[in-house]
Each structure stands twice: as structure tokens, then as C-alpha cells.
N, C-alpha and C positions, 0 to 999 in steps of 0.2 A: 759527603753523600755522593753516589754516583748514580749515573741514569741507569734505569732497569735493563735497557738493551745493550749496554756497553759491558763486555767482559774484558777482565784484565788480560793483559797480553795481547789484545787486539787494538789496532789504531782506532782512535775516535773518528768517526764519519758523521759529521753534522748534517750532511746533505740527505742522509737517509731517514726521511720522516719528518713531518712538519712540527713535531713538538720535542725534536731532540735538543737536549740541553748539555753544557760542559760536563765531562766526567769528573771535573776537580771543582773543588771549591775552597775557600780560605783566603786570608789576606795575601799571603805569599804565592798563592798559585798563579801560573801564567795566565794572562788575560788575552782575549782573542784579537783586540785590536789596540795598536799602539800608536796609531797616526793622530794627527791633530784634530780629527773630527770625533765628535761623540758617538759611540757605537749605536745608540738608541735613535740617532738621527735618521729621519726618513730618507730612503734612497731615491735618487733621481733616475730617469731614464738613462742619462750619461753614465751614472755609477753602475748601473746594471750591464751597460754595454762593455765598460771597461772591465768588469768582472768577467763577462763572456769572452772578451779578448784575452784575458789571461788564461782562461780555461781553454781557449782555442789553442793558444801557444803551448800549454802543457801537453795537450792532445797530440798536436803536431811533433812535438819532441819525443813522443812515446811514453809520457809520464802517467798518462790515464788510458785505461781500456775505453772502448766506445760505449758500453752501457753506462759505465760511471760517468763518463763525459756528458752523455745525453742526460743523465739524471742530474747532474750539477747545473747543467745550462737551464734545465726546466725549473729547477729551485732559484736560480739566479734571477729569472724573469718573474718570478712570483715573490721574491724577497721584498720585505717592507722596510728594512732597516740597513743602514751601511755596515753595521755589526754582523748581520747574516751573510752579506757579501763577503765580508773580510774572512769569515770562518769558512766559506766555500772555496777560497783561493788561498788559505793560510799554509797549505803544504806544498804549494807551488813556487817556483823561484821568483815570480813577479807579485807575489800577494804576501801579505796585506799591506805592503808598501803604499803610502798615499801617491797618487799620480799627480805630477805637476799640472797646472792649468795650461790647455793647449795654447800654444802661441800662434795667433793668426798671422799668416804672411801678408805682407803689404801688398795690396794689388799692383800689379805692373804700371797702371796708370800713374800711380804716385811715386814710382821710383824714378830717381834720376838717372837717365840712361846715358851712357858716355857716347858723345857723337863720334862716328868713324872718322879716321884722318881724311883728309882731302887729298885726292891724287895730284901729284905733282905735274903730270902731263895735262890735266884739266886746267890747271892754273896757267901753265905755258901756253895752251890753246887759247884762253881768253886774253892773255896778255898780247899774243901774236894778232889775235883778232882785233883788238883795240888799236894796236900799231898799225893795222892796214890803212886807217884814216890819215895817219902822220906820214907813213912811208909810201903813199899812193899806191897801196895793194901789194907790195913787195913781200910783206909777211903773210899773205892770204894763204899760200900753199902750205907753208909750215903749220899755220893755225888748223887747217883742214887735217893735215897728217896727224898733228898731236891730238886734235879732238876724236878722230876715230880711234887712235891707240888707247886714249884715256877711256873712252866708253867701253871699250872691250875689256880693259882691265878692271874697270868698275863693275861690270856684270860679273866677272869672275871672282874678285877678292871682296865685294861689298863695301869698297871705300866710298866716300863721299866726293862730291864735285860734279855730279852728272850735269847739273845745270851749267856750271861753268864751261864744261867740255861741249854742251850743246850750244851755248852762246858763241863760243870760240869757232865751232863749225858753222854756225850761220854767218858770221861776220867774215870768216874765210871763204865760204862759197860765194857770198855776195861780192867780195873783192875779186875774187878769181872771175866770177861772171862778168863784172864790170869790165876787167881787163880784156877778157876775150870778146865782149861786145865791141870794146874800143879798137882792138886789133882788127876784128872783122870789118868795122866801119873804115879804118884806115886802109885795108886792102882793097875793099871796094871802091873807096875813094881814088886810090892810086890807079886801080884798073880802068876807072871811068874818065880819069884825066889824061891817060896815056893814049 
């Protein structure tokens, strides 16, 4: 038995009218829904949105004319069951295949982020800065030079080690300032004693 509005030779269009039924019947006839869900299961908002997304893709690819697209979208939003939605997208490439559940991405807070490599000049700067205490400040100038070079490279490349470079700079400048103050005192003392 066929639906009264369906004519042989015409494609069956279930979205045209609220009481449209399948034009075929019988045990061997194709069924509108082959997915794991039951066609009579009530449709959710997410099911409707997925069907509308398939319709939008079909319209965007030129498979549907604008009036037909609008009609199918309005039927999709008023559909009560998953079977009705499947019929609306059955002749489009994405339908009526069941869509997998969306995979929620892990928030960046919980992802293990790899630490950037430490800048080698920053390590050299802090080592020279610490050696200032042992070498009586002779490694202060290399600590300052390496520290400034390391901070410049870190800003440019995004490497780690800014704290090390800053520590090396601080120790290097303190050592250099101590040596400058000591030399100034020695020159002043030599000038006063002469």
C-alpha cells in the first residue's frame, strides 16, 4: 500500500507533510533507519541539531534547494522521534548513519605540558655568578654577559631558564660592583697617602 500523495516515478519525500508515511511496505522492503537506535525512540535536542547539521552540509554542497532545505530544517526541529530525523537526512551522504558520541577534549589544565628546554647561557650565567664567591669576583663579567645574552634568547625563543639568567646577572653585577667599589677605595686611599 502506498501513500496517497506519492506518485510512482517520483522520489519519496517524507518531509513534505506531517502525516507522510513510507511508500513501501512488507518484510523485505528497505527500512528508514538501520542504526543501533530504535526509530521510535524520542529525539533529543542533540539529535535534532545533528540532523540539521547534515542538512546544512547537504545544502552547502548544493544537494538541496533553498526551499527544500528550509522545509526539512523546520521538520527536523519539530520531529518527535529519531526515525523521523533519519528519514529527513536519508538521501544525504551523512545520513542516516549514527553519529559517534562527541569526544570531549581534555581541558588544558589537566594536560601534561612539556617543559621548554633550559637555555644553556642561563645555566652558564648562574654558574659564573656562583663562582664569583670562590674566584673573588673574577667570573662576574662573564656572568653578566651570559645573563643578558640568555635573557635575550629566552624572550626570542621561549626557552626556560629566565630565573637562572636573572640570578647569574644579579650575582655578576654584585661582584662587579664590589670590585669597582674596592678599586675606587684603593685609588682614593693611594691618592690620600701620597
